[in-house]
C-alpha positions, 0 to 999 in steps of 0.5 A: 772735407779735404782733410778727410779725403787726404786721410783716406788716401793715406790709409789706402796707401798704407794698407797697400804697402802693408799687404805688399810687405807681408806677401814679400816676407811670407814663407812659402813651403813647396812639398817635396815630390813623393818620388824623389829619394833622399841622398842617403841610400844603401848604394852610396851610404853602405860599404856593401861590396864583399862576400856574404854567407849564410844557410837559407831554407830548402824545400827538399834538403837540409838547407842551402849553403849560400855564398854571394860575392858582390864587386864594385864593378857590378858583377856577382858570383853566387855559390849554392851548395844543397846540403844533404844532396850534393857535394858540388856547389852550383855556381852562377855569375853575371851582373847585378843591378840596383832598383830605382831607390838604390835599396835592393839589388837583383841578380840577372842571368840566374837560371830559372829566374832572378833573385832579389836582395835587400841591402842592409848594414853588413847583411843581405835579405833574400826576397822573392822574384818580384822583390817582396819579402819572403814569409819566414822566421827572422834571419832565415833568408839572411846572408851576413857579410863575411869579408870585404873581399870581392873577387869575381874573376870570370867577369872582370872583362866587360862584354857590354858597351864595347865596340867589337870589331869582327876579325875572324869568321868560320875559321877564316880571318876577315881581310878588308880592302881600303874601301870596305867598312869593318863589320862590328857589334855593340851590345848596349846595356839599355834595353839589351839592344844590339847594334852594328854593321854586318858588311853591307848593312846596318843591323839592330836587334836584341840580345840576352845574357845568361849564366855560364856565358850564354848569349843569344840574339833575337829580333834582328833586322837590317837595312836592305842595301846591296853591295859586293860583300853580301856573301860575307854579310850572310855568314855574319848574320848566320853566326848571330842566329846560331850562337849560344855561348861566348868566351872573352879574354884579353880584349878578344870575344869569341862567339860559339855554338855548344862546343864546336869550333869558334863561329866568330872572333872579335877584338875590342876597340876602345873609342876615344 
């Protein structure tokens, strides 16, 4: 009886040890989430910056001679010449953005909408405004890379993510005393938010950039603190309501209304 009992115990212990050994060495495969994109994308695997050219379809002309320049800094210059209708190209400039999978780009600030392109090896395929393929014959909406030259002169200076210190308003220089805080604007890329200080109060709101250096501010709100500089603050806020375009050069930003005299002038302050 003792021998049988001892054998039974040995069998049980051996079974348990075998089970532990098997589970320890069992390979568990964890599926990769569907939303994770692999390491190679058009953005990081292709030499995409440069100049692209082609002739795309036109509903009421012979075709649209298209040239698109993409810079590594994220700026574009788009030239459209409507063959048989005009001898002067229509030019748009601004920033472009990659989609979440880094396979397509969209040109922001296009008058009348936005344009999507799928980025391939030495070519761009034009898509519709929702980023979907256009129904056409193969190659109709294709731009081929002509060179790796990518000069976008008008937008080499950045307006977003810069601390803009107010130095002039309505033709007058802004002079501050030692206790007065400087008015400024900061245009954030995320969600096109604007934040700043208007002389007495903090301000927040939204802005929109469009082709031709057009800019507008909306949904502006501020705190309600009283201070001795309310008149200067009112002038600043009035400018933001009126402005419709800007110029920028050598670290100086000027807000304008049509072709009138500058409404407000700022200088770039690069924070350490």
